[in-house]
C-alpha positions as CSV (number, residue, x, y, z in Angstrom):
1,X,-14.0,0.6,-61.2
2,X,-13.2,-0.7,-57.8
3,X,-15.8,-2.5,-55.6
4,X,-17.4,0.2,-53.4
5,X,-18.6,-1.7,-50.3
6,X,-19.8,1.4,-48.4
7,X,-22.2,2.2,-51.2
8,X,-23.9,-1.3,-51.2
9,X,-23.4,-2.7,-47.7
10,X,-27.0,-2.0,-46.7
11,X,-28.4,-4.2,-49.4
12,X,-25.8,-7.0,-49.4
13,X,-26.8,-10.2,-47.7
14,X,-25.5,-13.8,-47.7
15,X,-27.4,-15.7,-50.3
16,X,-27.3,-18.8,-48.2
17,X,-28.6,-17.6,-44.8
18,X,-29.5,-13.9,-45.5
19,X,-27.0,-12.7,-42.9
20,X,-25.1,-9.4,-43.1
21,X,-21.9,-9.4,-45.1
22,X,-18.8,-7.5,-44.2
23,X,-15.9,-6.6,-46.5
24,X,-12.5,-8.1,-45.5
25,X,-9.7,-7.9,-48.1
26,X,-10.8,-9.7,-51.3
27,X,-13.8,-11.4,-49.7
28,X,-17.3,-10.7,-48.2
29,X,-17.8,-12.6,-45.0
30,X,-21.1,-13.6,-43.5
31,X,-21.5,-12.5,-39.8
32,X,-23.5,-15.6,-39.0
33,X,-21.4,-17.6,-36.6
34,X,-23.0,-20.9,-37.5
35,X,-22.4,-20.7,-41.3
36,X,-19.3,-18.4,-41.6
37,X,-19.5,-18.2,-45.4
38,X,-16.8,-16.3,-47.3
39,X,-17.6,-15.1,-50.8
40,X,-14.7,-14.0,-53.1
41,X,-14.4,-10.7,-54.8
42,X,-12.9,-11.3,-58.3
43,X,-11.9,-8.4,-60.5
44,X,-13.9,-6.0,-58.2
45,X,-17.1,-8.0,-58.6
46,X,-18.5,-9.9,-55.6
47,X,-19.2,-13.5,-56.5
48,X,-22.2,-14.2,-54.3
49,X,-22.7,-17.8,-55.4
50,X,-23.1,-20.4,-52.8
51,X,-21.2,-22.9,-55.0
52,X,-18.2,-20.5,-54.9
53,X,-18.4,-19.8,-51.2
54,X,-16.1,-21.3,-48.6
55,X,-16.9,-21.9,-45.0
56,X,-14.2,-20.3,-42.8
57,X,-12.8,-22.2,-39.9
58,X,-14.1,-20.8,-36.6
59,X,-10.8,-19.3,-35.5
60,X,-10.3,-17.5,-38.9
61,X,-13.9,-16.2,-38.7
62,X,-13.4,-14.9,-35.2
63,X,-10.2,-13.1,-36.3
64,X,-12.2,-11.4,-39.0
65,X,-15.0,-10.4,-36.7
66,X,-12.5,-8.9,-34.2
67,X,-10.7,-7.0,-36.9
68,X,-14.1,-5.4,-37.8
69,X,-15.0,-4.5,-34.2
70,X,-17.5,-7.3,-33.9
71,X,-18.1,-9.8,-31.1
72,X,-15.9,-12.9,-31.8
73,X,-18.6,-15.3,-30.7
74,X,-21.8,-13.9,-32.3
75,X,-20.6,-11.6,-35.1
76,X,-22.8,-8.8,-33.8
77,X,-21.4,-5.2,-33.6
78,X,-19.3,-4.7,-30.5
């Protein structure tokens, strides 16, 4: 069964800062511009463990936000 982001997006939050998460490829990305956490999705299962998260470089995070129609500085919906 494939990961169905649209069914769970309203209850997903970053375990580190409680920010909203957006689905981008094989990751869930926190929209918090200060933390920029990226959580992997492995075998269609989100791994929402802080120990497995990576902090995205600011430029990479901005590109993700723009791809999803969000403000590249704040991560808020554009």
